[in-house]
N, C-alpha and C positions, 0 to 999 in steps of 0.2 A: 526685626524681619528676618526670617528663613533665608539664607541665601541658597541659589539654585545648587551648588556645590554640597552643598549641605545636604540637601534632599536627596540629592544621587548617593551619598554617601550612605546616610539612613537605607534610602533603598537596600541598597549594598551591603551592607551589615544584616538588613534582615533575610534578604536573602543568603545571606550565610549562614545563617541562624535557621533557615526553613532546610537549607540543605542538610547542614549539620544534624539536623535531627532526623531528616531521612538516614541519612548513613548511620546515627546510630541504632536507629530503628532495624534496620536490614542486618548491620554488622553483628549488632545483638543477637539476632535470632537467629543466626550464623555461625557466630561463633569464631568471625575475622577480626573482630575490633586488633587488637594490638597488630594483625597484619597490614592493613588497609588503612586507618585512619591517618597515619601520617603521613601517605602517602596523599591522601585526599585534600587533609588539611596546607601540602605542601603545592597540590595544583590547582587549589582554590583560586586564588586569586588571578590564575592566568585565566580560568575558565569566565570567571564574572567579568573581566576584560574585551570578552569577544562581542561583537558590534551587536545590538538587539537583532532579529531577524534569524540569526543563527539557533540557537538556543530558545530562546523566548522571543515570541511575536514583538514587529514592530508594531509601536500603536498609531503610528503616522499612516503607516502603511497598510494597515487594517481600515482607517477611517477612511484612506481613500481607496479602498476594494470596495465596501461597504457602499461607499456615497457617489459610483460612479455607474453602477446599474449595468454592469458587465463590460463598461467600457475601460478595458486595458493600458491605459497610458499611462506609462511610468511617472511619479511626479520628480522634477529636479533633485537631485540628493539623494533619491529612495537607496533604503539598506536594504529593500528585497530585491532581487532577480526576479523578473517579471518575463514570464513565457508568451511572448507575444504571436497571436495566429496569423500564418503568412496569407498572403492572398495570391502565390504563386501556386503551383502543383508538387502536391507534398513528395519529398524523396526522403524512401527511408534511410533510417543511419546505422542501420549493424546490418540489414538483410538487400543483398543486391535487387535489381528490379527485378528479376527473374524470379528467384528465392520468394520475393515480397509477394510476387505473384500468387506463388506456390501456398504461400501464407494465409494468403486470402481466399483461395479456394477451400485450402481445409475448414478455415472459420465459419464461412456458409454451408459447407455439410455440417458441420458440429452444431451449428444452430440454428441452420433451416433459414427462411426467407427471412430479413429482414430490408426495410429502405437504406440505402446507399449511405447516409450522413453515420447512422448508425453502424456498419461493417468499416466505414472508415475510422470513427472514435474507436473500435475495438481492435481494428488489425494496427492502428498507430502506437495504440496502447503496447500491445504485444512487440512491435519492434520495437518499443522504446523500455519494456523490461528486459528484453536480449541485450541490447545496448549496455544499461546500464548493472547488469548482473557482474560482469567482470569488479567492477568498483564496489558495489555492495557486499561481494563477497571478501574483498579487502578490508572493506569498514568493518564484516565481522571479524576478521579473525585480530584486526588492532583493538576490540574491546578490552577494556581491563576487565580481571578477572570479577570483579562486584558488579557491574555491568550484565560480564556473561552471565554468571548464575541468575542476574534479575529477569535477561531476557528467556532463560533455561526454566525459571519459575510459570514464566507468564505464557511460552508459546509449546514450551515440552523441547525438551533438548533431543527429541528428536532431528523435529523441526530446525533448533539451532546447529547440530550436526550439520544436515543436510545443508545449511546454509554457507556454511564453511568448507564443504570440500566439496561438492559437486559445481564444474565448471560448465556452466551451462552453454557460452557460446562456441564450447566444444561439441556439447550435446546437440545445437542445432546445426552445425557444420555437418556433423557425421551422420545424422538425422535425417536433412534432405539428400545426404549425397544417398544414403539407403534406400530410400523413399524410390529415389530417380531407377537406382541400381534393379530395385523389385519390381519396376511399370517396366520399365524394358526388356528384362528378363520375361515376364508376362503379356505383354502387349509389344514388345518392339518401339513402345515410342515415351516419349518423354511423359511428366504426368500433366502437364498442361494441356498436351494435344489429345488425350485419351476424352472416351465419353464419359458425362458426370456419373451415368450410374456405371460405369469401371471406376471411375474414382472413389466412388461411394464402396463397393463391392471391397476395393485395396485399403482403405480405410476401416471397414468392419476386421480384415481379416489379420488388422495390428493388433486386435486383442488375443490373439492367438499365439501372441510372440510369448518368449518370456521378455520378465521386468528388466535384465539389463541388457535388452535387445536395444541397440542404438536408436533406430526406427519406433519402439516401442516409449521410451524416455522421450526421444524428441514428440510424440505425439504425447503423450501426457502433458508434459508440459505445456504444448499449444494449448490444450483441450484446458488444463485450471486456468490459463491465463485468458482465455477466450472466455471463459465464464465471470472470470472475474472483471475483466475489464467490458463485457457486457451490463452486468446488472451493479454498476458502478457510472454507464452512462446515461443517457437523460430519460433514453427510453427503458434502459431498464428498472431505473428508478421508480417511474413512471408502473410499471408493470408488478412493482413489489409495493404500489399505493406510498412511497416513502412521503413524509412530507419532513423532514427535518426535524428539529425540535421542536417539540409539544407543550403546551401545557392542561393542563385536566383539571378542574377545580376540585372532583371528585377525586378520588383512587375507582376506576373501571373495575366492578364485579365486584365491589366490598359494601355495597349497600347494606346497610344495618336495620333492622325491624326493631326501632326504639321500645314500642311498647310492650316487645314480646322478650327482649335481648335483661330489660328490668334497668336499664339505665336511664338516671334520674337528670332532667335539664330543668336546672332552678326558674330557667324563664318560663318554662311551663306551669311550674307548680306540682305540688303531689298529685291532685285531681287528671 
């Protein structure tokens, strides 16, 4: 009878072989085998010893999540950290309350009318994105050369370089300050105090600013994340008619007229 420890060891060996094969393929294409293979082998035992849920999903946590129909109650001893929805009013983590109000208004102007739930989901995403940006940047700067090469090949060198170099928290702080300064010069008021048509006009004028302008950088970032946040929200996915993974018994649009194609089906005979 196979002991549990033997099963664990066997899984570990399989993971090792799979990972080694991936490294061999990637390194072989790039010609970096002599430089990276030794380091990967040295680091492999540490990577595989990480608990499930960090690099690989925990099977127990996945079963729990799929079987509770949205009721997020962390099971005892869970290896996965759950984000539990709070019943108390939302408190922004990155922006101040006044700054967050500006972000909410900009998002409304960018995306147009939407229900309050969707607006809340999108703006919370923007706050989370800015609040996580510095940790993401530090993680990107800490990638080993092989992982960075893979990221650059998949996402493009420009996007990876942007992730490593742009300090998004600074972009946000300078951008909001620049927005309030522009608003004070033109209307002698704060952004939140001017009329909606004035807010819209001011935001439209940002497109005429240079790409290196702090206000332009901030607006472009908020606009990108507002669009991303909306089209990953429940309302945005419905608008895209996204149904998740689906199975098609036949390949859509690839029907073949077997009579004209000359394909022979034995079960139909020669006639």
